[in-house]
C-alpha positions in Angstrom: -36.9 -97.6 53.4 -40.1 -96.3 51.3 -42.4 -99.2 49.8 -42.4 -98.2 46.2 -45.2 -99.8 45.6 -47.5 -98.5 48.2 -49.6 -95.5 47.2 -48.8 -92.0 47.8 -50.8 -89.0 48.4 -49.7 -85.5 47.8 -50.8 -82.7 50.2 -53.3 -81.5 48.0 -54.9 -84.9 48.0 -53.7 -86.1 44.5 -53.4 -89.9 45.6 -50.8 -91.9 42.9 -51.2 -96.0 43.2 -47.6 -96.2 43.9 -44.5 -93.8 44.0 -42.7 -94.8 40.8 -42.9 -92.3 38.0 -42.5 -92.0 34.5 -39.5 -89.7 34.1 -40.0 -87.3 31.0 -38.5 -88.2 27.4 -37.8 -86.7 24.6 -39.3 -89.4 21.8 -39.0 -86.9 18.3 -42.2 -88.4 17.2 -44.8 -85.7 16.9 -46.7 -84.8 13.5 -45.1 -82.0 11.7 -47.9 -79.9 12.6 -47.1 -80.1 16.3 -49.7 -82.6 17.2 -49.2 -86.1 18.8 -49.2 -88.8 16.4 -50.7 -92.2 16.8 -47.4 -93.9 17.9 -46.6 -91.5 20.3 -50.0 -91.8 22.0 -49.5 -95.6 22.1 -46.0 -95.4 23.8 -47.2 -93.4 26.4 -50.5 -95.8 26.7 -48.2 -98.9 27.1 -46.0 -97.4 29.8 -48.8 -95.8 31.8 -50.2 -99.6 33.6 -47.8 -99.5 35.8 -46.5 -96.4 37.3 -48.2 -94.2 39.0 -47.4 -90.9 37.6 -46.4 -90.0 34.0 -44.5 -86.6 33.1 -44.7 -86.3 29.6 -42.0 -85.1 27.2 -41.8 -81.3 27.3 -44.2 -79.1 25.0 -43.1 -75.6 24.3 -45.0 -72.7 25.7 -44.5 -70.1 22.8 -44.0 -70.8 19.1 -40.1 -69.7 19.2 -39.4 -72.0 22.2 -39.3 -75.3 20.1 -36.0 -77.1 21.1 -36.2 -80.3 19.3 -37.8 -81.8 16.1 -40.8 -83.9 16.2 -42.1 -81.9 19.6 -45.8 -81.8 20.4 -46.9 -78.2 21.1 -49.1 -76.2 23.6 -48.5 -72.7 22.9 -51.8 -72.4 20.9 -55.7 -73.4 21.9 -55.6 -75.2 18.8 -53.2 -78.0 20.3 -55.4 -78.8 23.5 -57.2 -81.6 21.5 -53.9 -83.1 20.7 -52.6 -82.3 24.3 -56.0 -84.3 25.3 -55.0 -87.6 23.6 -52.1 -88.3 25.5 -53.7 -87.2 28.6 -56.6 -89.9 27.9 -54.0 -92.4 27.0 -52.2 -92.0 30.2 -55.4 -92.2 32.1 -56.8 -95.1 30.4 -53.2 -97.1 32.0 -54.6 -95.8 35.7 -51.5 -93.3 36.1 -52.0 -89.7 36.7 -50.9 -87.2 33.7 -48.3 -84.2 34.1 -47.7 -82.0 31.3 -44.2 -80.8 31.3 -43.9 -77.4 30.0 -41.0 -75.4 28.8 -39.2 -72.9 26.1 -36.0 -73.9 24.6 -34.2 -70.5 24.7 -30.4 -70.8 23.2 -31.6 -74.6 22.1 -34.6 -73.7 20.4 -34.2 -75.0 16.4 -33.6 -71.9 14.1 -35.3 -73.4 10.9 -37.9 -74.5 13.5 -39.1 -71.2 14.9 -40.3 -68.0 13.5 -38.1 -66.2 11.4 -35.4 -68.5 12.4 -34.7 -65.8 15.5 -33.3 -67.7 18.6 -34.0 -65.9 22.2 -32.3 -66.4 25.4 -31.3 -65.1 28.6 -28.2 -63.4 26.8 -26.1 -64.0 23.9 -24.2 -67.3 24.6 -24.9 -69.6 21.7 -25.3 -73.2 22.4 -22.6 -75.3 20.8 -23.6 -76.0 17.2 -26.4 -73.7 17.5 -27.1 -70.3 16.0 -26.2 -67.3 18.6 -29.0 -66.0 20.5 -30.6 -62.6 21.0 -30.9 -61.5 24.6 -34.9 -61.2 25.4 -36.2 -57.9 26.2 -37.9 -57.1 29.5 -41.4 -57.1 27.7 -40.5 -60.7 25.9 -39.8 -62.2 29.5 -43.0 -60.8 30.9 -44.7 -62.4 27.6 -43.0 -65.8 28.2 -44.1 -65.8 32.1 -47.7 -65.5 31.0 -47.4 -67.9 28.2 -46.3 -70.5 31.0 -49.7 -69.9 32.7 -51.9 -70.1 29.4 -50.2 -73.5 28.8 -51.0 -74.5 32.1 -54.7 -73.3 31.6 -54.6 -75.8 28.4 -53.2 -78.3 30.8 -56.1 -78.2 32.6 -58.5 -77.7 29.8 -57.1 -81.0 28.2 -57.6 -82.9 31.2 -54.2 -83.3 32.8 -53.5 -83.9 36.6 -50.6 -81.1 36.7 -47.8 -79.6 34.9 -44.2 -79.8 35.5 -42.2 -76.8 34.7 -38.9 -77.5 33.2 -36.2 -75.9 34.8 -33.5 -78.5 33.9 -31.2 -79.8 30.9 -29.9 -76.1 29.8 -33.3 -75.2 28.4 -34.3 -71.3 29.0 -35.4 -71.3 32.5 -31.8 -72.8 33.5 -30.1 -70.2 31.1 -31.2 -67.5 33.3 -30.6 -69.3 36.7 -26.8 -70.1 35.4 -24.2 -67.4 35.8 -22.5 -69.3 32.7 -25.4 -68.3 30.2 -27.2 -65.6 31.6 -24.4 -62.4 31.3 -27.5 -59.7 31.8 -26.9 -56.8 33.6 -30.8 -55.8 34.4 -32.9 -57.3 37.3 -32.9 -60.6 35.6 -29.2 -60.8 35.9 -26.0 -60.4 37.7 -26.4 -61.7 41.6 -27.9 -65.1 42.0 -31.3 -63.4 43.3 -31.4 -61.7 39.9 -31.1 -65.1 37.7 -33.7 -66.8 40.3 -36.0 -63.9 39.2 -37.3 -65.3 35.6 -37.8 -69.1 37.3 -39.6 -67.9 40.3 -42.0 -65.7 38.6 -42.8 -68.5 35.9 -43.7 -70.7 39.1 -45.8 -67.8 40.6 -48.0 -67.5 37.2 -48.2 -71.4 36.6 -49.6 -71.5 40.2 -51.7 -68.6 39.7 -53.2 -70.4 36.5 -53.7 -73.4 38.5 -55.7 -71.8 41.1 -57.8 -69.3 38.8 -58.9 -72.8 36.3 -58.6 -75.8 38.0 -61.7 -76.9 39.6 -60.1 -79.8 41.2 -56.6 -80.2 42.8 -53.6 -79.6 40.5 -49.8 -80.6 40.5 -47.5 -78.2 40.3 -44.0 -79.7 39.5 -40.4 -78.1 38.7 -37.6 -80.0 37.5 -34.0 -78.8 37.8 -30.5 -79.6 36.8 -28.3 -79.4 40.2 -24.9 -78.4 38.6 -23.2 -77.4 35.6 -19.8 -78.2 34.3 -18.8 -74.8 33.3 -16.8 -72.7 35.8 -19.4 -69.8 35.8 -22.1 -72.2 36.0 -24.7 -73.7 38.5 -23.2 -75.2 41.8 -24.3 -77.3 44.3 -24.7 -74.3 46.7 -26.3 -72.1 44.2 -29.0 -75.2 43.7 -29.4 -75.3 47.2 -30.5 -71.4 47.7 -32.7 -72.0 44.5 -34.4 -75.0 46.1 -35.0 -73.6 49.6 -36.7 -70.7 47.6 -38.8 -73.5 45.6 -39.5 -75.4 48.5 -41.3 -72.2 50.2 -43.4 -71.8 47.0 -45.8 -74.8 48.4 -45.1 -77.2 45.0 -46.5 -80.5 44.8 -43.2 -81.6 43.9 -39.5 -80.7 42.9 -37.8 -83.3 40.5 -34.2 -83.4 40.4 -32.3 -84.3 36.6 -29.2 -86.3 36.9 -27.8 -88.8 35.2 -26.7 -91.2 38.1 -28.8 -91.3 41.5 -26.2 -91.4 43.8 -24.2 -88.6 42.3 -21.9 -86.7 44.8 -21.4 -82.9 44.0 -18.6 -81.6 42.1 -18.6 -78.0 43.6 -20.1 -77.6 47.1 -19.2 -75.7 50.4 -20.7 -78.4 52.3 -20.3 -82.1 53.2 -19.0 -83.3 49.6 -19.3 -86.8 50.7 -22.8 -86.4 51.1 -25.0 -87.3 47.6 -26.9 -84.7 45.7 -29.9 -86.5 46.7 -28.9 -86.1 50.4 -27.9 -82.3 50.1 -31.3 -81.6 48.6 -33.6 -83.7 51.5 -32.0 -81.8 54.1 -32.5 -78.6 52.1 -36.3 -79.5 51.4 -36.2 -80.5 54.9 -40.1 -82.5 54.2 -41.5 -79.2 53.0 -42.6 -80.8 49.6 -41.7 -84.1 48.1 -38.7 -84.7 45.9 -38.5 -87.1 43.0 -35.2 -89.0 42.2 -33.7 -90.5 39.4 -30.9 -91.8 37.5 -29.7 -94.9 35.9 -32.4 -97.1 38.1 -32.8 -100.3 36.1 -32.9 -103.4 38.4 -35.4 -104.0 41.3 -31.7 -104.0 43.2 -31.1 -100.2 41.9 -34.4 -99.2 42.8 -34.2 -100.5 46.5 -31.2 -99.1 47.1 -32.3 -95.7 46.0 -35.5 -95.9 48.3 -33.1 -96.0 51.4 -32.4 -92.3 50.6 -35.2 -91.5 52.0 -36.6 -89.9 48.6 -40.3 -89.5 48.3 -40.8 -90.9 44.8 -38.8 -92.2 42.2 -38.6 -91.7 38.4 -37.6 -94.2 35.8 -36.6 -93.4 32.3 -34.8 -95.3 30.3 -35.5 -98.7 32.0 -39.0 -98.1 31.0 -38.0 -98.0 27.5 -36.3 -101.1 27.9 -38.9 -102.6 30.2 -42.8 -101.4 30.1 -43.7 -103.7 32.5 -41.1 -102.7 35.0 -43.5 -101.8 37.8 -45.5 -105.1 37.6 -42.4 -107.3 37.7 -40.4 -105.4 40.1 -43.5 -105.9 42.4 -43.9 -109.2 41.9 -40.3 -109.9 43.2 -38.5 -110.5 39.8 -35.0 -110.0 39.9 -34.3 -111.0 36.5 -36.0 -107.5 34.7 -34.0 -107.0 31.6 -31.6 -104.1 31.7 -30.6 -103.7 28.0 -32.7 -102.9 25.2 -33.8 -105.9 23.1 -33.1 -104.5 19.6 -35.4 -107.1 18.3 -38.3 -106.0 19.8 -39.6 -102.3 18.6 -42.9 -103.7 18.1 -43.6 -105.3 21.4 -42.0 -102.3 23.2 -44.0 -99.8 21.4 -41.4 -97.2 20.5 -42.1 -95.0 17.7 -39.6 -95.1 15.0 -37.8 -91.6 15.2 -36.8 -92.6 18.9 -35.8 -96.1 18.5 -33.5 -94.6 15.5 -32.2 -92.0 18.6 -32.0 -95.1 21.4 -29.2 -96.5 19.1 -26.9 -93.4 19.0 -24.1 -93.9 21.4 -24.6 -92.3 24.9 -27.6 -90.8 24.1 -29.9 -90.1 27.1 -33.7 -89.3 26.8 -34.8 -85.9 27.7 -31.2 -84.6 27.9 
């Protein structure tokens, strides 16, 4: 079993003070112009004192990739000072700062993007959203470059790395999924073709990091292992993607799932193994894996650490208890696991996020 509270060093030499990660969580709390708000900066500052690494909420790499209201932007150099405010707040707390970068694709909001035009892998609409237009090959190439440019901005803003958001049904996952990708060109059809766009983004981000970063720089990738739709992503397909990603010498991989010990729904191998076990076997030590999923108590974390995971991410629990790491390291087995609705001020949760937290079944970051 790993010791959650011991330091951890990535292969590129970047060291974390412990193995606990703050998972990326949507907070809906940025200013209308795409800059970070004071309440958002305070929210990150409050939660960076215990964890070793903070992954921010996602920032869109192009103007038409905004996936939800109240999101801070990263698609132009004008946002570098805004991005820097978050990185500085995280660093002041003693954690490493990773900027999550993405494009909303079919999940982008018509009234929040230029001309209200939604673009995606193909014309499969997100429920309740406008029908998207398939991206042209030229536009795909432009978006790939945009990931690299936003990586450069992250470097200039002082981040320790970026996390490519290939999960939660946003654009990269839309290309990988046989359900949302109905293309017949080199970016659709076969599994290898559907993997092409995500892998091109990885290459571009790594190239930007090598070009612009003067010190070691983290490049991570987050993914969702399965989809419910019949033609959607299966665990077998994810194994092939993860095998390819592990071969890219990424700093880490980060699985996105609601429950840590979930077993695969569709898999040709041993279905008695958890997804995490399957992923660890596939990666085979080539890069660290961050696990996540309904970890609240110290007992939950200790059980998860027995899986052989390299790093453990907490999301909702850090909303409930920002001092989770400090209390857990002290051996506190009475850490609160439900949010105290009378303590918004003490928990430093911005108003828009606080309202979302009280919606039935809402999971930050989904």
